[in-house]
PyMOL commands that place a pseudoatom at each C-alpha (Angstrom):
pseudoatom trace, name=CA, resn=UNK, resi=1, chain=A, elem=C, hetatm=0, pos=[209.596, 10.167, 105.558]
pseudoatom trace, name=CA, resn=UNK, resi=2, chain=A, elem=C, hetatm=0, pos=[209.638, 11.543, 102.075]
pseudoatom trace, name=CA, resn=UNK, resi=3, chain=A, elem=C, hetatm=0, pos=[206.552, 11.723, 99.914]
pseudoatom trace, name=CA, resn=UNK, resi=4, chain=A, elem=C, hetatm=0, pos=[206.293, 8.836, 97.292]
pseudoatom trace, name=CA, resn=UNK, resi=5, chain=A, elem=C, hetatm=0, pos=[205.740, 9.743, 93.831]
pseudoatom trace, name=CA, resn=UNK, resi=6, chain=A, elem=C, hetatm=0, pos=[202.610, 9.452, 92.358]
pseudoatom trace, name=CA, resn=UNK, resi=7, chain=A, elem=C, hetatm=0, pos=[201.611, 8.003, 88.884]
pseudoatom trace, name=CA, resn=UNK, resi=8, chain=A, elem=C, hetatm=0, pos=[201.285, 10.199, 86.111]
pseudoatom trace, name=CA, resn=UNK, resi=9, chain=A, elem=C, hetatm=0, pos=[197.602, 8.976, 85.338]
pseudoatom trace, name=CA, resn=UNK, resi=10, chain=A, elem=C, hetatm=0, pos=[196.662, 9.942, 88.896]
pseudoatom trace, name=CA, resn=UNK, resi=11, chain=A, elem=C, hetatm=0, pos=[198.381, 13.791, 88.423]
pseudoatom trace, name=CA, resn=UNK, resi=12, chain=A, elem=C, hetatm=0, pos=[196.397, 13.971, 85.311]
pseudoatom trace, name=CA, resn=UNK, resi=13, chain=A, elem=C, hetatm=0, pos=[193.119, 12.736, 87.213]
pseudoatom trace, name=CA, resn=UNK, resi=14, chain=A, elem=C, hetatm=0, pos=[193.890, 15.218, 89.851]
pseudoatom trace, name=CA, resn=UNK, resi=15, chain=A, elem=C, hetatm=0, pos=[194.395, 18.150, 87.267]
pseudoatom trace, name=CA, resn=UNK, resi=16, chain=A, elem=C, hetatm=0, pos=[191.216, 17.262, 85.581]
pseudoatom trace, name=CA, resn=UNK, resi=17, chain=A, elem=C, hetatm=0, pos=[189.379, 16.971, 88.906]
pseudoatom trace, name=CA, resn=UNK, resi=18, chain=A, elem=C, hetatm=0, pos=[190.542, 20.400, 89.709]
pseudoatom trace, name=CA, resn=UNK, resi=19, chain=A, elem=C, hetatm=0, pos=[189.446, 21.883, 86.372]
pseudoatom trace, name=CA, resn=UNK, resi=20, chain=A, elem=C, hetatm=0, pos=[185.912, 20.209, 87.200]
pseudoatom trace, name=CA, resn=UNK, resi=21, chain=A, elem=C, hetatm=0, pos=[186.060, 21.701, 90.864]
pseudoatom trace, name=CA, resn=UNK, resi=22, chain=A, elem=C, hetatm=0, pos=[186.670, 25.141, 89.632]
pseudoatom trace, name=CA, resn=UNK, resi=23, chain=A, elem=C, hetatm=0, pos=[183.887, 24.987, 87.367]
pseudoatom trace, name=CA, resn=UNK, resi=24, chain=A, elem=C, hetatm=0, pos=[186.202, 25.224, 84.093]
pseudoatom trace, name=CA, resn=UNK, resi=25, chain=A, elem=C, hetatm=0, pos=[184.614, 21.765, 83.299]
pseudoatom trace, name=CA, resn=UNK, resi=26, chain=A, elem=C, hetatm=0, pos=[181.200, 22.333, 84.455]
pseudoatom trace, name=CA, resn=UNK, resi=27, chain=A, elem=C, hetatm=0, pos=[178.588, 19.611, 84.931]
pseudoatom trace, name=CA, resn=UNK, resi=28, chain=A, elem=C, hetatm=0, pos=[177.655, 18.183, 81.522]
pseudoatom trace, name=CA, resn=UNK, resi=29, chain=A, elem=C, hetatm=0, pos=[180.522, 19.164, 79.744]
pseudoatom trace, name=CA, resn=UNK, resi=30, chain=A, elem=C, hetatm=0, pos=[182.314, 17.177, 77.400]
pseudoatom trace, name=CA, resn=UNK, resi=31, chain=A, elem=C, hetatm=0, pos=[186.164, 16.208, 78.016]
pseudoatom trace, name=CA, resn=UNK, resi=32, chain=A, elem=C, hetatm=0, pos=[188.447, 16.370, 74.991]
pseudoatom trace, name=CA, resn=UNK, resi=33, chain=A, elem=C, hetatm=0, pos=[188.924, 13.298, 73.210]
pseudoatom trace, name=CA, resn=UNK, resi=34, chain=A, elem=C, hetatm=0, pos=[191.642, 10.898, 74.080]
pseudoatom trace, name=CA, resn=UNK, resi=35, chain=A, elem=C, hetatm=0, pos=[193.913, 11.699, 71.455]
pseudoatom trace, name=CA, resn=UNK, resi=36, chain=A, elem=C, hetatm=0, pos=[193.393, 15.572, 72.146]
pseudoatom trace, name=CA, resn=UNK, resi=37, chain=A, elem=C, hetatm=0, pos=[194.220, 15.168, 75.515]
pseudoatom trace, name=CA, resn=UNK, resi=38, chain=A, elem=C, hetatm=0, pos=[197.760, 13.292, 74.733]
pseudoatom trace, name=CA, resn=UNK, resi=39, chain=A, elem=C, hetatm=0, pos=[198.455, 16.673, 73.235]
pseudoatom trace, name=CA, resn=UNK, resi=40, chain=A, elem=C, hetatm=0, pos=[197.195, 18.885, 75.728]
pseudoatom trace, name=CA, resn=UNK, resi=41, chain=A, elem=C, hetatm=0, pos=[198.729, 17.284, 79.022]
pseudoatom trace, name=CA, resn=UNK, resi=42, chain=A, elem=C, hetatm=0, pos=[201.884, 15.652, 77.114]
pseudoatom trace, name=CA, resn=UNK, resi=43, chain=A, elem=C, hetatm=0, pos=[201.208, 12.471, 78.211]
pseudoatom trace, name=CA, resn=UNK, resi=44, chain=A, elem=C, hetatm=0, pos=[200.533, 9.039, 76.458]
pseudoatom trace, name=CA, resn=UNK, resi=45, chain=A, elem=C, hetatm=0, pos=[197.109, 7.692, 75.308]
pseudoatom trace, name=CA, resn=UNK, resi=46, chain=A, elem=C, hetatm=0, pos=[197.486, 5.146, 78.050]
pseudoatom trace, name=CA, resn=UNK, resi=47, chain=A, elem=C, hetatm=0, pos=[198.045, 7.393, 80.578]
pseudoatom trace, name=CA, resn=UNK, resi=48, chain=A, elem=C, hetatm=0, pos=[194.840, 9.337, 79.398]
pseudoatom trace, name=CA, resn=UNK, resi=49, chain=A, elem=C, hetatm=0, pos=[192.830, 6.194, 79.579]
pseudoatom trace, name=CA, resn=UNK, resi=50, chain=A, elem=C, hetatm=0, pos=[193.761, 5.188, 83.033]
pseudoatom trace, name=CA, resn=UNK, resi=51, chain=A, elem=C, hetatm=0, pos=[192.852, 8.805, 84.427]
pseudoatom trace, name=CA, resn=UNK, resi=52, chain=A, elem=C, hetatm=0, pos=[189.629, 8.679, 82.811]
pseudoatom trace, name=CA, resn=UNK, resi=53, chain=A, elem=C, hetatm=0, pos=[189.109, 5.220, 84.676]
pseudoatom trace, name=CA, resn=UNK, resi=54, chain=A, elem=C, hetatm=0, pos=[190.292, 6.878, 87.925]
pseudoatom trace, name=CA, resn=UNK, resi=55, chain=A, elem=C, hetatm=0, pos=[187.802, 9.845, 87.059]
pseudoatom trace, name=CA, resn=UNK, resi=56, chain=A, elem=C, hetatm=0, pos=[184.883, 7.269, 86.864]
pseudoatom trace, name=CA, resn=UNK, resi=57, chain=A, elem=C, hetatm=0, pos=[185.999, 5.472, 89.831]
pseudoatom trace, name=CA, resn=UNK, resi=58, chain=A, elem=C, hetatm=0, pos=[185.439, 8.780, 91.477]
pseudoatom trace, name=CA, resn=UNK, resi=59, chain=A, elem=C, hetatm=0, pos=[181.923, 9.311, 90.027]
pseudoatom trace, name=CA, resn=UNK, resi=60, chain=A, elem=C, hetatm=0, pos=[183.158, 12.489, 88.270]
pseudoatom trace, name=CA, resn=UNK, resi=61, chain=A, elem=C, hetatm=0, pos=[182.724, 11.294, 84.820]
pseudoatom trace, name=CA, resn=UNK, resi=62, chain=A, elem=C, hetatm=0, pos=[180.852, 8.734, 82.606]
pseudoatom trace, name=CA, resn=UNK, resi=63, chain=A, elem=C, hetatm=0, pos=[181.683, 7.351, 79.550]
pseudoatom trace, name=CA, resn=UNK, resi=64, chain=A, elem=C, hetatm=0, pos=[179.259, 6.929, 76.689]
pseudoatom trace, name=CA, resn=UNK, resi=65, chain=A, elem=C, hetatm=0, pos=[180.443, 4.864, 73.914]
pseudoatom trace, name=CA, resn=UNK, resi=66, chain=A, elem=C, hetatm=0, pos=[180.839, 6.450, 70.382]
pseudoatom trace, name=CA, resn=UNK, resi=67, chain=A, elem=C, hetatm=0, pos=[179.907, 9.751, 72.527]
pseudoatom trace, name=CA, resn=UNK, resi=68, chain=A, elem=C, hetatm=0, pos=[182.565, 10.626, 74.497]
pseudoatom trace, name=CA, resn=UNK, resi=69, chain=A, elem=C, hetatm=0, pos=[183.372, 11.155, 78.122]
pseudoatom trace, name=CA, resn=UNK, resi=70, chain=A, elem=C, hetatm=0, pos=[181.480, 13.740, 80.344]
pseudoatom trace, name=CA, resn=UNK, resi=71, chain=A, elem=C, hetatm=0, pos=[181.258, 15.456, 83.681]
pseudoatom trace, name=CA, resn=UNK, resi=72, chain=A, elem=C, hetatm=0, pos=[178.466, 14.226, 86.159]
pseudoatom trace, name=CA, resn=UNK, resi=73, chain=A, elem=C, hetatm=0, pos=[179.750, 15.275, 89.244]
pseudoatom trace, name=CA, resn=UNK, resi=74, chain=A, elem=C, hetatm=0, pos=[181.889, 17.357, 91.821]
pseudoatom trace, name=CA, resn=UNK, resi=75, chain=A, elem=C, hetatm=0, pos=[184.747, 16.471, 93.628]
pseudoatom trace, name=CA, resn=UNK, resi=76, chain=A, elem=C, hetatm=0, pos=[183.333, 15.887, 97.362]
pseudoatom trace, name=CA, resn=UNK, resi=77, chain=A, elem=C, hetatm=0, pos=[179.972, 15.608, 96.168]
pseudoatom trace, name=CA, resn=UNK, resi=78, chain=A, elem=C, hetatm=0, pos=[179.586, 12.203, 97.403]
pseudoatom trace, name=CA, resn=UNK, resi=79, chain=A, elem=C, hetatm=0, pos=[179.916, 13.374, 101.036]
pseudoatom trace, name=CA, resn=UNK, resi=80, chain=A, elem=C, hetatm=0, pos=[177.023, 15.017, 103.173]
pseudoatom trace, name=CA, resn=UNK, resi=81, chain=A, elem=C, hetatm=0, pos=[177.365, 18.332, 105.372]
pseudoatom trace, name=CA, resn=UNK, resi=82, chain=A, elem=C, hetatm=0, pos=[178.355, 15.979, 107.877]
pseudoatom trace, name=CA, resn=UNK, resi=83, chain=A, elem=C, hetatm=0, pos=[180.977, 14.394, 106.369]
pseudoatom trace, name=CA, resn=UNK, resi=84, chain=A, elem=C, hetatm=0, pos=[179.565, 11.087, 106.056]
pseudoatom trace, name=CA, resn=UNK, resi=85, chain=A, elem=C, hetatm=0, pos=[179.350, 9.637, 102.639]
pseudoatom trace, name=CA, resn=UNK, resi=86, chain=A, elem=C, hetatm=0, pos=[175.973, 8.990, 100.700]
for i in range(1, 86): cmd.bond("trace and resi %d" % i, "trace and resi %d" % (i + 1))
show_as sticks, trace
zoom trace
């Protein structure tokens, strides 16, 4: 069976999650602004906005109005050592 293509916003969210996991974007770090991210990742602003929503849903970032989007978690941090979810 062939793998279904992933949406661009999911690819972007996965790429940012990988940067968070690697420590390139540590907890408390601000993500670049939406317009800056369009240039950095060569995607539309709509894709950036959907990716940020996806990252918020994963519990990795929080957005403060007029302040920006900040890293608040690590991928997999919501799982306990025994594999159960908090």
